[in-house]
C-alpha positions as CSV (number, residue, x, y, z in Angstrom):
1,M,-23.9,26.5,-58.0
2,C,-24.7,28.1,-54.7
3,G,-25.9,31.0,-52.8
4,I,-23.3,33.0,-50.9
5,Y,-23.6,35.5,-48.1
6,G,-21.7,37.1,-45.4
7,V,-21.2,40.0,-42.9
8,I,-18.1,41.9,-41.8
9,S,-18.3,43.7,-38.4
10,F,-15.6,46.3,-38.2
11,D,-16.3,47.3,-34.6
12,G,-16.1,43.8,-33.1
13,T,-19.9,43.5,-32.6
14,N,-21.1,40.0,-33.0
15,V,-23.8,39.2,-35.6
16,E,-26.5,36.9,-34.1
17,E,-26.4,33.4,-35.4
18,S,-30.1,33.5,-36.0
19,S,-29.6,36.4,-38.5
20,L,-27.0,34.5,-40.4
21,L,-29.1,31.3,-40.5
22,L,-32.0,33.4,-41.8
23,M,-29.8,34.7,-44.7
24,G,-28.9,31.1,-45.6
25,A,-32.5,30.0,-45.3
26,L,-33.6,32.7,-47.7
27,L,-31.0,31.4,-50.2
28,K,-31.8,27.7,-49.8
29,H,-33.3,27.3,-53.2
30,R,-29.9,28.3,-54.7
31,G,-28.2,25.5,-52.6
32,P,-30.5,23.0,-51.0
33,D,-27.7,20.4,-50.3
34,A,-25.8,22.2,-47.5
35,N,-25.7,25.5,-45.5
36,N,-22.4,26.4,-43.8
37,I,-21.3,29.5,-41.9
38,K,-17.8,30.2,-40.5
39,L,-16.4,33.1,-38.4
40,Y,-13.0,34.5,-39.1
41,K,-11.3,37.1,-36.9
42,K,-8.5,39.7,-37.5
43,G,-8.1,42.0,-34.5
44,N,-11.5,43.7,-33.9
45,I,-12.8,42.7,-37.3
46,L,-15.2,39.8,-37.5
47,C,-15.9,38.2,-40.9
48,Y,-18.8,35.7,-41.3
49,L,-18.8,33.7,-44.6
50,G,-21.8,31.6,-45.5
51,S,-22.8,29.4,-48.4
52,T,-25.8,27.3,-49.4
53,R,-24.5,24.6,-51.7
54,L,-26.0,22.9,-54.8
55,K,-23.6,19.9,-55.2
56,I,-22.3,19.6,-58.8
57,I,-18.6,18.6,-58.6
58,D,-17.3,16.5,-55.7
59,L,-20.5,15.5,-54.0
60,S,-18.9,14.9,-50.6
61,D,-19.5,17.1,-47.6
62,S,-15.8,17.8,-47.4
63,A,-16.2,20.0,-50.5
64,N,-18.7,22.3,-48.7
65,M,-17.8,26.0,-48.4
66,P,-16.1,28.1,-47.2
67,V,-13.0,26.6,-48.9
68,E,-9.6,27.5,-47.4
69,N,-5.9,27.4,-48.1
70,E,-3.6,25.2,-46.1
71,D,-3.4,27.4,-43.0
72,S,-6.9,28.9,-43.3
73,S,-5.5,32.4,-43.6
74,I,-7.4,32.8,-46.9
75,S,-11.0,31.6,-47.3
76,A,-13.6,31.8,-50.0
77,V,-17.2,31.2,-50.9
78,C,-18.3,31.0,-54.6
79,N,-21.5,30.9,-56.5
80,G,-20.9,29.3,-59.9
81,E,-18.3,27.2,-61.6
82,I,-14.6,27.5,-62.3
83,Y,-14.2,25.5,-65.5
84,N,-10.4,25.6,-65.7
85,Y,-9.9,24.4,-62.1
86,K,-8.0,21.3,-63.1
87,S,-5.3,23.2,-65.0
88,L,-5.1,25.8,-62.2
89,K,-4.8,23.1,-59.6
90,Y,-1.9,21.5,-61.5
91,Q,-0.1,24.8,-61.7
92,L,-0.6,25.4,-58.0
93,Q,0.5,22.0,-57.0
94,E,3.7,22.7,-59.0
95,K,4.2,25.7,-56.7
96,G,3.7,23.6,-53.6
97,H,0.0,24.1,-52.9
98,N,-2.0,21.1,-51.4
99,F,-5.7,20.3,-51.9
100,K,-8.1,18.3,-49.9
101,T,-11.1,17.9,-52.3
102,R,-12.0,17.5,-56.0
103,T,-14.2,20.6,-56.0
104,D,-13.5,23.4,-58.4
105,S,-14.0,26.1,-55.8
106,E,-11.1,25.0,-53.7
107,V,-8.6,26.6,-56.2
108,I,-10.0,30.1,-55.4
109,P,-8.1,30.8,-52.1
110,H,-4.9,29.3,-53.5
111,V,-5.1,31.3,-56.8
112,F,-5.7,34.5,-54.7
113,E,-2.7,33.6,-52.5
114,E,-0.5,33.7,-55.6
115,Y,-2.0,36.5,-57.7
116,N,-4.2,38.7,-55.3
117,E,-7.0,40.5,-57.3
118,Q,-5.4,39.3,-60.6
119,C,-7.0,35.9,-59.7
120,F,-10.2,36.9,-61.5
121,S,-8.3,37.1,-64.8
122,K,-7.0,33.6,-64.2
123,F,-10.5,32.1,-63.7
124,D,-12.4,30.7,-66.6
125,G,-16.0,30.4,-65.6
126,M,-19.2,31.9,-64.3
127,F,-18.9,33.1,-60.7
128,S,-19.5,35.5,-57.9
129,V,-16.8,35.2,-55.3
130,A,-16.1,36.5,-51.8
131,I,-12.5,36.0,-50.5
132,W,-11.5,36.7,-46.9
133,D,-7.8,37.7,-46.7
134,G,-7.2,37.0,-43.1
135,K,-3.5,38.1,-43.3
136,N,-4.6,41.6,-44.1
137,G,-8.1,41.7,-42.6
138,R,-9.9,42.5,-45.8
139,L,-12.6,41.1,-48.1
140,L,-12.4,40.8,-51.9
141,L,-15.6,40.5,-54.0
142,G,-15.5,39.6,-57.7
143,R,-17.9,38.7,-60.6
144,D,-17.4,36.9,-63.9
145,P,-16.9,38.8,-67.2
146,A,-20.4,38.4,-68.5
147,G,-22.2,38.9,-65.2
148,K,-23.8,35.5,-65.2
149,K,-23.8,35.2,-61.4
150,P,-25.2,38.0,-59.2
151,L,-23.6,39.7,-56.2
152,Y,-25.1,42.5,-54.0
153,Y,-23.8,44.4,-51.0
154,Y,-24.7,46.9,-48.3
155,F,-22.5,49.1,-46.1
156,D,-23.5,51.4,-43.2
157,G,-20.1,52.4,-42.0
158,K,-19.9,49.7,-39.3
159,K,-21.1,46.6,-41.0
160,F,-20.7,45.3,-44.5
161,A,-22.9,42.6,-45.9
162,F,-23.1,40.8,-49.2
163,A,-25.3,38.1,-50.7
164,S,-26.3,36.4,-54.0
165,E,-29.8,37.8,-53.7
166,I,-31.2,41.0,-52.2
167,K,-33.7,39.3,-50.0
168,A,-30.9,37.9,-47.8
169,L,-29.6,41.4,-47.2
170,L,-33.1,42.8,-46.4
171,S,-33.4,40.2,-43.6
172,L,-30.6,41.9,-41.6
173,H,-31.9,44.3,-38.9
174,F,-29.3,46.9,-39.8
175,V,-30.3,47.1,-43.5
176,K,-33.0,49.7,-44.0
177,K,-35.6,48.8,-46.7
178,K,-36.4,51.9,-48.7
179,I,-37.4,52.1,-52.4
180,N,-34.9,53.9,-54.7
181,E,-37.4,56.2,-56.5
182,N,-34.8,57.4,-59.0
183,K,-34.8,53.9,-60.6
184,I,-38.5,53.8,-61.5
185,P,-38.3,56.0,-64.6
186,E,-35.3,53.9,-65.8
187,Y,-37.3,50.7,-65.3
188,L,-40.3,52.1,-67.2
189,T,-37.9,53.1,-70.0
190,Y,-36.1,49.8,-70.5
191,G,-37.9,47.2,-68.5
192,Y,-34.7,46.8,-66.4
193,I,-32.3,49.0,-64.5
194,N,-28.5,49.4,-64.8
195,G,-26.2,49.0,-61.8
196,P,-24.5,49.6,-59.6
197,E,-27.6,51.2,-57.9
198,T,-30.5,48.8,-57.3
199,F,-34.2,49.4,-56.6
200,Y,-33.3,49.6,-52.9
201,E,-31.5,52.6,-51.4
202,G,-28.1,51.7,-50.0
203,I,-28.0,48.3,-51.7
204,F,-25.6,48.0,-54.6
205,E,-24.7,45.5,-57.3
206,L,-21.1,44.6,-58.1
207,P,-20.8,45.2,-61.8
208,P,-19.8,42.3,-64.1
209,A,-16.0,41.8,-64.7
210,S,-15.3,43.8,-61.6
211,F,-13.7,43.3,-58.2
212,L,-14.1,45.3,-55.0
213,Y,-12.0,45.4,-51.8
214,V,-13.5,46.0,-48.4
215,E,-11.0,46.9,-45.7
216,V,-10.9,48.9,-42.4
217,D,-14.2,50.6,-42.6
218,E,-13.7,51.5,-46.3
219,I,-15.0,50.2,-49.6
220,K,-12.6,50.7,-52.4
221,Q,-14.1,51.7,-55.8
222,A,-14.9,48.7,-58.0
223,E,-12.4,48.1,-60.7
224,K,-12.8,46.4,-64.0
225,Y,-10.5,43.5,-64.9
226,W,-11.9,42.7,-68.3
227,E,-13.8,44.3,-71.2
228,P,-14.6,43.1,-74.7
229,E,-12.3,44.7,-77.3
230,F,-14.4,45.3,-80.4
231,S,-12.6,45.9,-83.7
232,G,-12.7,49.6,-84.8
233,K,-13.9,51.3,-87.9
234,N,-10.7,51.0,-89.8
235,T,-9.3,47.9,-88.2
236,K,-7.9,45.3,-90.5
237,P,-9.6,41.9,-89.8
238,L,-7.5,39.5,-87.8
239,Y,-8.8,36.6,-89.8
240,S,-10.1,35.9,-93.2
241,F,-13.8,34.8,-93.2
242,D,-12.8,31.1,-93.6
243,E,-10.3,31.4,-90.7
244,A,-13.0,33.2,-88.7
245,K,-15.4,30.3,-89.3
246,K,-12.9,27.8,-88.1
247,N,-12.0,29.8,-85.0
248,V,-15.6,30.4,-84.0
249,R,-16.4,26.7,-84.4
250,Q,-13.4,25.5,-82.4
251,T,-13.9,28.1,-79.6
252,M,-17.6,27.2,-79.3
253,V,-16.8,23.5,-79.3
254,N,-14.3,24.1,-76.5
255,A,-16.9,26.3,-74.6
256,V,-19.5,23.5,-74.7
257,T,-17.1,20.7,-73.9
258,K,-15.8,22.4,-70.7
259,R,-19.4,22.9,-69.6
260,L,-20.2,19.2,-69.7
261,E,-18.2,18.3,-66.7
262,S,-20.6,17.4,-63.9
263,D,-21.1,14.7,-61.2
264,V,-24.9,15.1,-61.6
265,P,-27.3,14.7,-64.5
266,L,-27.1,17.3,-67.3
267,G,-29.3,18.5,-70.2
268,V,-30.0,21.4,-72.6
269,L,-32.8,23.9,-72.8
270,L,-33.8,23.5,-76.4
271,S,-35.8,26.1,-78.2
272,G,-36.5,26.2,-82.0
273,G,-33.7,28.7,-82.5
274,I,-30.2,28.4,-83.9
275,D,-28.2,29.0,-80.7
276,S,-29.6,26.2,-78.6
277,A,-29.5,24.0,-81.8
278,I,-25.8,24.7,-82.1
279,V,-25.2,23.8,-78.5
280,T,-27.2,20.6,-78.8
281,G,-25.6,19.7,-82.2
282,I,-22.1,20.1,-80.8
283,I,-22.9,17.7,-77.9
284,S,-24.8,15.2,-80.0
285,L,-23.0,15.1,-83.4
286,L,-19.5,16.5,-82.7
287,L,-18.9,15.1,-79.3
288,G,-21.1,12.0,-79.7
289,K,-22.9,12.3,-76.4
290,K,-26.5,11.5,-75.6
291,I,-28.2,14.4,-74.0
292,N,-31.5,15.3,-72.4
293,T,-33.4,18.3,-73.9
294,F,-36.3,20.4,-72.5
295,T,-38.8,22.8,-74.2
296,V,-41.8,24.8,-73.2
297,G,-44.5,26.1,-75.6
298,F,-47.8,27.9,-75.5
299,E,-50.9,25.8,-76.2
300,D,-53.1,28.9,-76.7
301,N,-51.0,30.7,-79.3
302,P,-49.2,28.7,-82.0
303,S,-47.0,31.7,-83.0
304,F,-45.3,31.5,-79.5
305,D,-45.2,27.7,-79.4
306,E,-41.6,26.4,-79.8
307,R,-42.5,22.7,-79.2
308,K,-42.8,21.7,-82.8
309,P,-39.4,23.1,-84.0
310,A,-37.8,21.9,-80.8
311,A,-39.2,18.4,-81.3
312,F,-37.9,18.4,-84.8
313,L,-34.4,19.3,-83.5
314,A,-34.6,16.7,-80.8
315,E,-35.3,14.0,-83.4
316,Y,-32.6,15.4,-85.7
317,Y,-30.0,15.2,-82.9
318,K,-31.4,12.0,-81.3
319,T,-31.9,13.6,-77.8
320,S,-34.0,12.3,-75.0
321,H,-36.6,15.1,-75.2
322,T,-39.2,16.4,-72.7
323,E,-41.7,19.1,-73.5
324,M,-44.4,21.0,-71.6
325,S,-47.2,23.3,-72.5
326,A,-47.9,26.6,-70.7
327,G,-50.8,28.9,-70.9
328,V,-52.5,31.9,-69.5
329,K,-53.4,29.8,-66.5
330,D,-49.8,30.1,-65.4
331,I,-50.2,33.8,-64.5
332,S,-50.8,32.3,-61.0
333,L,-47.0,32.1,-60.8
334,L,-46.4,35.9,-61.2
335,E,-46.2,36.7,-57.5
336,K,-43.8,33.8,-56.9
337,I,-41.6,35.2,-59.7
338,V,-41.6,38.7,-58.2
339,D,-40.5,37.1,-54.9
340,H,-37.5,35.5,-56.6
341,Y,-36.6,38.6,-58.6
342,D,-36.4,40.9,-55.6
343,M,-37.3,43.6,-58.1
344,P,-40.0,44.3,-60.7
345,C,-39.7,41.6,-63.4
346,G,-39.7,43.5,-66.7
347,D,-39.1,40.5,-68.9
348,P,-42.3,38.5,-69.5
349,S,-40.3,35.5,-70.7
350,A,-39.3,34.9,-67.1
351,L,-42.6,33.0,-66.9
352,P,-41.8,30.3,-69.4
353,T,-38.2,30.3,-68.1
354,Y,-39.5,29.4,-64.7
355,I,-41.7,26.7,-66.0
356,V,-39.1,25.0,-68.2
357,S,-36.6,25.2,-65.3
358,K,-39.0,23.5,-63.0
359,M,-39.6,20.8,-65.5
360,A,-35.9,20.2,-66.3
361,R,-35.1,20.0,-62.6
362,R,-37.2,16.9,-62.2
363,N,-34.7,15.1,-64.5
364,V,-31.3,17.0,-64.2
365,T,-29.4,19.4,-62.0
366,V,-27.5,21.2,-64.7
367,V,-28.5,22.6,-68.1
368,L,-26.8,24.3,-71.0
369,N,-28.6,27.0,-73.0
370,G,-28.1,29.3,-75.9
371,D,-28.1,32.6,-74.0
372,G,-25.6,35.2,-75.3
373,G,-25.5,34.2,-79.0
374,D,-27.5,37.2,-80.1
375,E,-25.3,39.6,-78.1
376,A,-22.1,38.1,-79.3
377,F,-22.9,37.5,-83.0
378,A,-25.6,40.2,-83.6
379,G,-28.7,38.2,-83.7
380,Y,-31.4,40.7,-83.0
381,D,-33.4,42.3,-85.8
382,R,-32.8,45.8,-84.2
383,F,-29.1,45.4,-85.1
384,K,-30.0,44.8,-88.7
385,A,-32.6,47.6,-88.6
386,A,-30.0,50.0,-87.4
387,L,-27.7,49.2,-90.3
388,I,-30.6,49.7,-92.7
389,A,-31.7,53.0,-91.1
390,E,-28.1,54.4,-91.3
391,K,-28.4,54.2,-95.1
392,L,-31.9,55.6,-95.6
393,P,-32.5,59.3,-96.5
394,G,-34.1,61.3,-93.7
395,F,-37.4,62.0,-95.5
396,I,-38.3,58.3,-95.5
397,F,-38.9,58.1,-91.8
398,P,-41.9,60.5,-91.4
399,I,-43.5,58.9,-94.5
400,G,-42.9,55.4,-93.1
401,K,-44.3,56.5,-89.7
402,M,-47.5,57.7,-91.3
403,L,-47.9,54.6,-93.5
404,S,-47.3,52.1,-90.7
405,S,-50.2,53.6,-88.7
406,L,-52.6,52.5,-91.6
407,I,-51.7,48.8,-91.1
408,P,-54.4,46.9,-89.0
409,Q,-53.4,46.2,-85.4
410,N,-53.1,42.7,-84.1
411,D,-52.1,40.8,-81.0
412,D,-48.5,40.0,-82.0
413,Y,-46.0,42.5,-80.6
414,N,-43.7,41.4,-83.4
415,G,-46.4,41.7,-86.0
416,L,-45.9,43.9,-89.1
417,R,-47.5,47.1,-87.7
418,N,-45.6,47.0,-84.4
419,R,-42.3,46.2,-86.1
420,L,-42.7,49.1,-88.6
421,E,-43.9,51.5,-85.9
422,R,-40.8,50.7,-83.8
423,F,-38.6,51.1,-86.9
424,F,-39.9,54.6,-87.7
425,R,-40.0,55.8,-84.1
426,D,-38.0,58.9,-83.4
427,A,-38.3,59.7,-87.1
428,G,-36.9,63.2,-86.7
429,S,-33.6,62.1,-85.2
430,K,-30.5,62.3,-87.4
431,D,-28.4,60.4,-84.8
432,V,-28.6,56.7,-85.4
433,M,-27.7,55.9,-81.9
434,S,-30.6,58.0,-80.5
435,R,-32.9,56.4,-83.0
436,H,-31.8,52.9,-81.8
437,H,-32.3,54.0,-78.2
438,S,-35.9,54.9,-79.0
439,W,-36.4,51.4,-80.4
440,I,-35.4,49.7,-77.2
441,T,-37.5,51.9,-74.9
442,I,-41.0,50.8,-73.7
443,F,-42.3,54.0,-72.1
444,D,-41.1,57.0,-74.1
445,K,-40.1,60.2,-72.4
446,E,-43.5,61.9,-72.9
447,L,-45.5,59.0,-71.6
448,I,-43.2,58.8,-68.5
449,K,-43.9,62.5,-67.8
450,T,-47.6,61.9,-67.8
451,I,-47.7,58.6,-65.9
452,Y,-44.9,59.0,-63.4
453,K,-46.1,61.4,-60.6
454,K,-42.6,62.4,-59.7
455,S,-41.7,63.4,-63.2
456,D,-39.2,66.0,-62.0
457,K,-36.9,63.0,-61.5
458,N,-34.7,62.5,-64.6
459,T,-34.6,59.0,-66.0
460,Q,-31.1,57.7,-66.8
461,I,-31.1,57.6,-70.6
462,M,-28.7,55.1,-72.1
463,S,-27.1,57.1,-74.9
464,E,-23.9,57.3,-76.8
465,D,-22.7,60.0,-74.3
466,L,-22.4,57.4,-71.5
467,Y,-19.8,55.5,-73.4
468,S,-18.6,58.2,-75.7
469,V,-14.9,57.7,-75.0
470,Y,-15.1,54.0,-75.9
471,L,-17.7,54.1,-78.6
472,K,-16.6,57.0,-80.8
473,N,-14.2,55.0,-82.9
474,L,-16.4,51.9,-83.3
475,P,-18.6,51.1,-86.3
476,L,-22.3,51.3,-85.6
477,L,-22.9,47.6,-85.1
478,H,-20.2,47.3,-82.6
479,K,-21.5,50.3,-80.7
480,L,-24.8,48.6,-80.4
481,L,-23.3,45.2,-79.4
482,Y,-21.2,46.9,-76.8
483,L,-24.1,48.7,-75.2
484,S,-26.2,45.5,-75.3
485,M,-23.4,43.5,-73.7
486,M,-23.0,46.2,-70.9
487,T,-26.7,46.7,-70.2
488,Y,-29.4,44.3,-71.6
489,L,-27.3,41.1,-71.2
490,P,-26.4,41.4,-67.5
491,Q,-29.4,43.4,-66.3
492,D,-32.2,41.5,-68.1
493,L,-31.2,38.3,-69.8
494,N,-28.8,37.0,-67.1
495,V,-31.0,38.2,-64.2
496,K,-34.0,36.3,-65.7
497,M,-32.1,33.1,-66.2
498,D,-30.3,33.1,-62.9
499,R,-33.4,33.9,-60.8
500,M,-35.8,31.5,-62.6
501,S,-33.4,28.6,-62.8
502,M,-32.1,29.0,-59.3
503,A,-35.6,29.3,-58.0
504,N,-35.8,25.6,-59.0
505,S,-32.3,24.7,-57.8
506,L,-31.1,24.3,-61.4
507,E,-27.7,25.3,-62.6
508,T,-27.6,26.9,-66.1
509,R,-24.4,27.2,-68.2
510,S,-24.1,29.4,-71.2
511,P,-21.4,28.5,-73.8
512,F,-22.0,31.7,-75.8
513,L,-21.0,33.7,-72.7
514,D,-17.6,32.0,-72.5
515,K,-15.0,34.7,-72.3
516,K,-13.0,33.4,-75.3
517,V,-16.2,33.2,-77.4
518,L,-17.1,36.8,-76.5
519,E,-13.5,37.9,-77.3
520,I,-13.3,36.3,-80.7
521,A,-16.8,37.6,-81.6
522,A,-15.9,41.1,-80.6
523,H,-12.8,41.0,-82.8
524,L,-14.7,40.0,-86.0
525,P,-15.6,42.8,-88.3
526,P,-19.3,43.8,-88.6
527,D,-19.9,42.2,-92.1
528,Y,-18.9,38.8,-90.7
529,K,-21.8,39.1,-88.3
530,I,-24.5,40.6,-90.5
531,R,-24.1,40.0,-94.3
532,R,-26.8,40.6,-96.9
533,S,-29.3,41.1,-94.1
534,V,-28.5,37.7,-92.6
535,T,-27.8,37.9,-88.9
536,K,-25.2,35.8,-87.1
537,Y,-23.8,35.0,-90.5
538,V,-20.4,33.7,-89.4
539,L,-22.0,31.6,-86.7
540,R,-24.5,30.0,-89.2
541,E,-21.7,29.3,-91.6
542,A,-19.4,27.8,-88.9
543,F,-22.0,25.2,-88.0
544,K,-23.8,24.8,-91.3
545,D,-22.9,21.1,-91.5
546,I,-24.7,20.3,-88.3
547,L,-27.7,22.5,-88.6
548,P,-30.9,21.4,-90.4
549,K,-31.5,23.7,-93.4
550,N,-34.7,25.2,-92.0
551,I,-32.9,26.1,-88.8
552,Y,-29.8,27.5,-90.6
553,S,-32.0,29.9,-92.6
554,A,-34.6,30.8,-89.9
555,R,-35.0,34.4,-88.7
556,K,-34.8,35.3,-85.1
557,H,-37.9,34.4,-83.1
558,G,-37.8,35.6,-79.5
559,F,-38.5,33.5,-76.5
560,G,-41.6,35.2,-75.2
561,I,-45.2,34.8,-74.3
562,P,-48.5,35.9,-76.1
563,L,-48.7,38.9,-73.8
564,S,-50.9,41.0,-76.1
565,S,-53.7,38.4,-76.3
566,W,-53.4,37.4,-72.7
567,F,-54.2,41.0,-71.6
568,K,-57.5,40.7,-73.4
569,V,-58.5,37.6,-71.4
570,E,-57.4,36.3,-67.9
571,L,-54.3,38.5,-67.6
572,G,-56.5,41.5,-68.3
573,K,-58.8,40.5,-65.5
574,Y,-55.9,40.0,-63.2
575,F,-54.6,43.4,-64.2
576,E,-57.9,45.0,-63.4
577,S,-58.1,43.4,-60.0
578,K,-54.6,44.6,-59.1
579,M,-54.4,48.0,-60.9
580,L,-57.9,49.3,-61.6
581,D,-60.4,48.1,-59.1
582,V,-58.5,48.9,-55.9
583,E,-56.1,51.5,-54.4
584,T,-52.7,50.4,-55.7
585,S,-49.5,50.1,-53.7
586,C,-47.7,52.1,-56.5
587,S,-50.2,55.0,-56.3
588,A,-47.5,57.3,-54.9
589,Y,-45.6,57.0,-58.2
590,I,-48.1,56.0,-61.0
591,N,-51.0,58.1,-62.3
592,P,-54.0,55.7,-62.2
593,D,-55.9,57.7,-64.9
594,I,-53.0,57.1,-67.4
595,T,-52.9,53.4,-66.4
596,R,-56.6,53.1,-67.2
597,M,-56.1,55.0,-70.5
598,L,-53.3,52.6,-71.6
599,Y,-55.4,49.6,-70.6
600,N,-58.4,50.8,-72.6
601,E,-56.3,51.5,-75.6
602,H,-55.1,48.0,-75.5
603,I,-58.5,46.3,-74.9
604,L,-60.1,48.3,-77.7
605,G,-57.3,47.4,-80.1
606,K,-56.2,51.0,-80.7
607,R,-52.6,50.2,-79.8
608,D,-50.6,47.3,-78.4
609,R,-49.8,48.4,-74.9
610,S,-49.1,45.0,-73.5
611,K,-45.5,45.7,-72.6
612,E,-46.4,49.0,-70.8
613,L,-49.1,47.2,-68.9
614,W,-46.8,44.4,-67.9
615,L,-44.2,46.8,-66.5
616,L,-46.9,48.6,-64.4
617,L,-48.3,45.3,-63.1
618,Q,-44.9,44.1,-62.1
619,L,-44.1,47.3,-60.4
620,E,-47.3,47.0,-58.4
621,L,-46.7,43.4,-57.4
622,W,-43.1,44.2,-56.3
623,I,-44.1,47.3,-54.2
624,N,-47.0,45.4,-52.6
625,H,-44.7,42.4,-51.9
626,N,-42.1,44.5,-50.1
627,K,-44.7,46.6,-48.2
628,F,-42.5,49.7,-48.3
């Protein structure tokens, strides 16, 4: 795992060494073991490639990046891991290629030499890659299929720059730091934004499963090299259910096995849920390996405390277990989290993710986790709710909306009233996709119009229209899974895990995001995934023999924090100090009167506004941190 960065000067103007060193210094947390920069030339074109390295495979300095082919005409830097590097190396050696190290990243320039941009289809792993093609004077960028590893870029017509994190780009004198106002309504809607635009004007994100050529003052349009192929409405299943169970099991075992290769200590982030339990169970019971596990829980709210079920699983699988408690006192970390995000952090679970990553790093350098299981195998309750809503008569929704308002409010965002209110939201819509969209929004359209001062700006609404060509022939569940895989997974879940783990120089590997796992899951028909209201049904059945009964049958319990109750104690005081008692940095965009109204509604128990308050607080912290 590493941080990568670089600059191409098309007019032959040198980039100061101090500027490049600063880019590397700002990414040191991603790679504390080495920082290397090398200059490549092609005519007037100057290409600087840099990497900060976290040593995982081949700990020698000879494995530091950039890595090159035999004559140094092709060079590369990579953030991530190429899991199939041994088989690729063997194939390349058969073709006459020579290697100097044991590191996985050395195969990259050689595979490119053979296959050009098709190299990304050959790689099995998580990666963001920059390849300098010195023969043709061009740069190629690429990202892994699931978007595990980030990659951002900037181009002003004369210089092109890229980096694993935006902060490295902002350090360059020719990169102008300006807020992208169009993204604020989208952030308030979802809690994250969709690429390729970012929160900064002129800085873009390379989409997952895409590559991009930069050559002779021109950026080619990013091209997709992979996309999950979901089974259609009338598609005959490729496998019987029993065959599907066997295939899912073997594919998952393979995905876990390949992620255990490491020259440094390794562990698992273990929650009380089924996904991390399966990963741990595969390692412990099926592969017979002793493993370290790590868990964080909340001492001040038992309903958010995963330590007890995780400790039970650790005992069941005979792991070496470490746990840690967190609490409202840890809000002191919020400004540090914003610094590592380089954007407003819309996901409150970033806080416990940072804490458990910091704890794990004291013992190991690499961890596996259960991320992606819900997206691949339909684990979220909203998927189940959509299938139920599709079958209900329209008159039920306004009645349900009225009745849900009579249930007493509590501090649990996932409590009965809040769950029912979300279910009956957008009651008048006959379009199930539109109704689902209303379930995943935090600020609705009307609230954005009142709180966002520049409400003439149109928020980017994620709707069926956006993917109408692809989605129209898919069953409902597969439409929702596709949208989740294209939006929430790369823009929220992966961003959170990457930033919070790498902030602590910890590599995270996600077996459920293995390309073959995603492909086999996409091919399975909807009723293999949700059956008789049981989510992730085929996954549960595939690993029934290694799961404790209570874990096998447990419903989804999200990895979150007691946000609602915290806003009534110390987090509320912190919010007041940042948002209510002073002139805010976000005052050019956010109406302070509506902010106070939302806060009062929450404090008085009229309505749970904790998620809205969190988004506003994070926006303020980010704008203040950047000093726009």
